C-alpha positions as a LaTeX table, in Angstrom:
\begin{tabular}{lrrr}
\hline
Residue & $x$ (\AA) & $y$ (\AA) & $z$ (\AA) \\
\hline
Unk1 & 169.42 & 96.37 & 107.58 \\
Unk2 & 170.91 & 97.05 & 110.98 \\
Unk3 & 174.59 & 97.35 & 111.85 \\
Unk4 & 174.24 & 94.06 & 113.72 \\
Unk5 & 172.68 & 92.35 & 110.72 \\
Unk6 & 175.23 & 93.77 & 108.31 \\
Unk7 & 178.06 & 92.57 & 110.52 \\
Unk8 & 176.67 & 89.07 & 110.92 \\
Unk9 & 176.18 & 88.78 & 107.17 \\
Unk10 & 179.69 & 90.09 & 106.47 \\
Unk11 & 181.31 & 87.73 & 108.96 \\
Unk12 & 179.32 & 84.80 & 107.61 \\
Unk13 & 180.22 & 85.59 & 104.02 \\
Unk14 & 183.90 & 86.09 & 104.92 \\
Unk15 & 183.92 & 82.45 & 106.04 \\
Unk16 & 182.03 & 81.37 & 102.90 \\
Unk17 & 179.10 & 80.12 & 104.95 \\
Unk18 & 175.47 & 80.23 & 103.95 \\
Unk19 & 172.76 & 80.91 & 106.53 \\
Unk20 & 171.97 & 77.23 & 106.97 \\
Unk21 & 175.60 & 76.34 & 107.65 \\
Unk22 & 175.92 & 79.10 & 110.26 \\
Unk23 & 172.63 & 78.03 & 111.83 \\
Unk24 & 173.92 & 74.47 & 112.15 \\
Unk25 & 177.14 & 75.70 & 113.75 \\
Unk26 & 175.20 & 77.84 & 116.24 \\
Unk27 & 172.52 & 75.20 & 116.80 \\
Unk28 & 169.62 & 77.36 & 115.67 \\
Unk29 & 167.49 & 77.70 & 112.55 \\
Unk30 & 168.29 & 79.31 & 109.22 \\
Unk31 & 165.20 & 81.45 & 109.70 \\
Unk32 & 166.67 & 82.87 & 112.92 \\
Unk33 & 169.92 & 83.79 & 111.14 \\
Unk34 & 167.95 & 85.38 & 108.31 \\
Unk35 & 165.82 & 87.42 & 110.69 \\
Unk36 & 168.85 & 88.61 & 112.66 \\
Unk37 & 170.58 & 89.65 & 109.43 \\
Unk38 & 167.56 & 91.61 & 108.19 \\
Unk39 & 166.87 & 93.19 & 111.58 \\
Unk40 & 163.48 & 91.50 & 111.78 \\
Unk41 & 164.46 & 89.92 & 115.13 \\
Unk42 & 166.94 & 91.08 & 117.71 \\
Unk43 & 169.44 & 88.58 & 119.06 \\
Unk44 & 169.30 & 87.43 & 122.65 \\
Unk45 & 172.35 & 87.27 & 124.90 \\
Unk46 & 173.03 & 83.63 & 124.03 \\
Unk47 & 172.99 & 84.49 & 120.32 \\
Unk48 & 175.51 & 87.29 & 120.84 \\
Unk49 & 177.76 & 85.06 & 122.93 \\
Unk50 & 177.63 & 82.25 & 120.38 \\
Unk51 & 178.42 & 84.59 & 117.48 \\
Unk52 & 181.30 & 86.25 & 119.34 \\
Unk53 & 182.74 & 82.88 & 120.31 \\
Unk54 & 182.46 & 81.37 & 116.84 \\
Unk55 & 183.82 & 84.40 & 114.98 \\
Unk56 & 186.28 & 85.31 & 117.77 \\
Unk57 & 185.13 & 88.92 & 117.87 \\
Unk58 & 183.98 & 91.40 & 120.48 \\
Unk59 & 180.33 & 92.01 & 121.27 \\
Unk60 & 181.05 & 95.73 & 120.92 \\
Unk61 & 181.82 & 95.13 & 117.24 \\
Unk62 & 178.60 & 93.19 & 116.65 \\
Unk63 & 176.57 & 95.86 & 118.41 \\
Unk64 & 178.14 & 98.68 & 116.40 \\
Unk65 & 179.92 & 100.27 & 119.36 \\
Unk66 & 183.30 & 99.95 & 117.63 \\
Unk67 & 184.57 & 99.23 & 114.16 \\
Unk68 & 187.37 & 97.06 & 115.58 \\
Unk69 & 186.30 & 93.40 & 115.64 \\
Unk70 & 189.17 & 92.32 & 117.91 \\
Unk71 & 188.46 & 91.24 & 121.45 \\
Unk72 & 190.01 & 93.23 & 124.26 \\
Unk73 & 192.80 & 91.40 & 125.95 \\
\hline
\end{tabular}
């Protein structure tokens, strides 16, 4: 798995969501969430923005550039 996939899965599980629930929130398919989590598919910019907005985290955290999930202020 990729850092990105690990982080999405961890964030999702922290909120007690399954892949289908997260997909519904982000208006995409469960298959897309699964493939992002396993590293089979890379997210596009809209996916990254939606994930950062929903989880209130920085893109740098999702991309593995920092271990701090907090957004810069």
